N, C-alpha and C positions, 0 to 999 in steps of 0.2 A: 331557816337561817341558822348558821352555826354560831355558837357563842365565841367571843373574842378570847384569845389565849393571853394569859398574863405571863410576865417574865419567868415566874417560877414553873410554869407549865411548858416553856419552850425547850426544845431539845438541847442537851448539854454539848459543848464543843469538845472535840477530841484533840488532845495535845499531840501534834505530829513532830515536834522538835526533838523528842527524846529518841534514843536508839532502841529502846525496848518496845515491844509490841509489833504487830504485823505491818504497821505503816513505816517502821524504821528499817525494814528489810529491803534489800535490793531485789530486782526481778530475778536475778540468778539464784539468790538465796531462797526465794519463794518456790523456784522450780527445782530446788534440790542440788544445784551445782555448787561445788566448793568455791569459796571466795578467798583470794590470796590476802595475806595481812597487809595493811597499809604501810607504806614506806615511812620510816621515822622522819618526823618533821612535816610530813604531808607534801613534800616537794619532790619532783622527779630527780633522778640522779644527775649530777652535773655533766657527766659524759654524754647523756642523752640529749641535752639541750645545747644547741649551737650558740656561741657567744654572739652578741649583736655586732654587726659589721661596723667598722670605723673607716671612713673613707678620707683619703687625702685630697682627692679631686673627683668631681662629678662633671661629666660632659653631657649637655642636652642638645640633641639634634632634632630638627623639625623636618619631616619628609612626608611625601604622599605617594612616592613611587611604589607601584605594585599594589595599591590599596583602593583602586577604583576612584581616585580623586579625593579620598578622605584624608585629612591631615592627622598625623600621629606624632608624638614626641618620643624619641628614643633616649633612654637614660643609660649611659655607660659610666661605670665606676672604676676607680683605681684606688687600691688594689682590687683585683677581681674577686668577688665573694663566691662562696660555694653555691651549688644549685639550691639547697634548702634556704640559704640566706637570701638568695634572689627571690624565691617564692614568697618568703616572709616580707621582704621589702615591697614586692608588688602588691601583696595583700594590704600592707599598711598604706601604700599610696592610694589604692582603691578606696579604702575607708576614709582617709583624710581628705581626698579631693572629690570624692563622689563621682568617679568616672571609671571606665574600664582600664585595667592594666594586666598585662601578662608577660611571661618570659618567653623570648624567642631567640634562640641561638646565643644564649649567654648575655642578652641585652633585655632590659625591661622596656616594653612598648606600652605607652599610655595613650589612650584614645583622645584625640583633640589637640589643637594647637594651644597648649596651656603651659608653655615653658616658664612663664612668669610665676604662676602658682606653684609649680614644681620647685622652682628656685627658692621661693619663699619657704616652702616646707622643709627643704634640705637645710636652709640657713637656720631655721628653728631647731632642727635636729643637731646642729653643731658643725656642719660642713662649712669650711671657710672658702675654699677655692671651687667656684662653679663656673664652667666655661659654657657659653651659649653660642 
């Protein structure tokens, strides 16, 4: 039977929060690749990030045509956002509503007949005019 270890005999913890030491290096640095210096402020350039879209009107359409009898809700926005803004909005809808959403021909398609939940979400985001 092995004797019990006391606190003084237990292994010491290694501090991984500091930048020094092998645990503070990125995988690229460990492999010998040069690492670019971080951007000042730690934020990406403003030109690289698209501003969040602001909509004057959102139209919700429920349809099941061409979908094997399954209901979907189409979300049309005015003014029309860019493709990256549409993808971001679809991702936010997926996370907020817990359902599938994707972009199809400049329109966001959300799985299910959930126009009420989508309307509530857009109202919380600040959109005042929503047409169903």
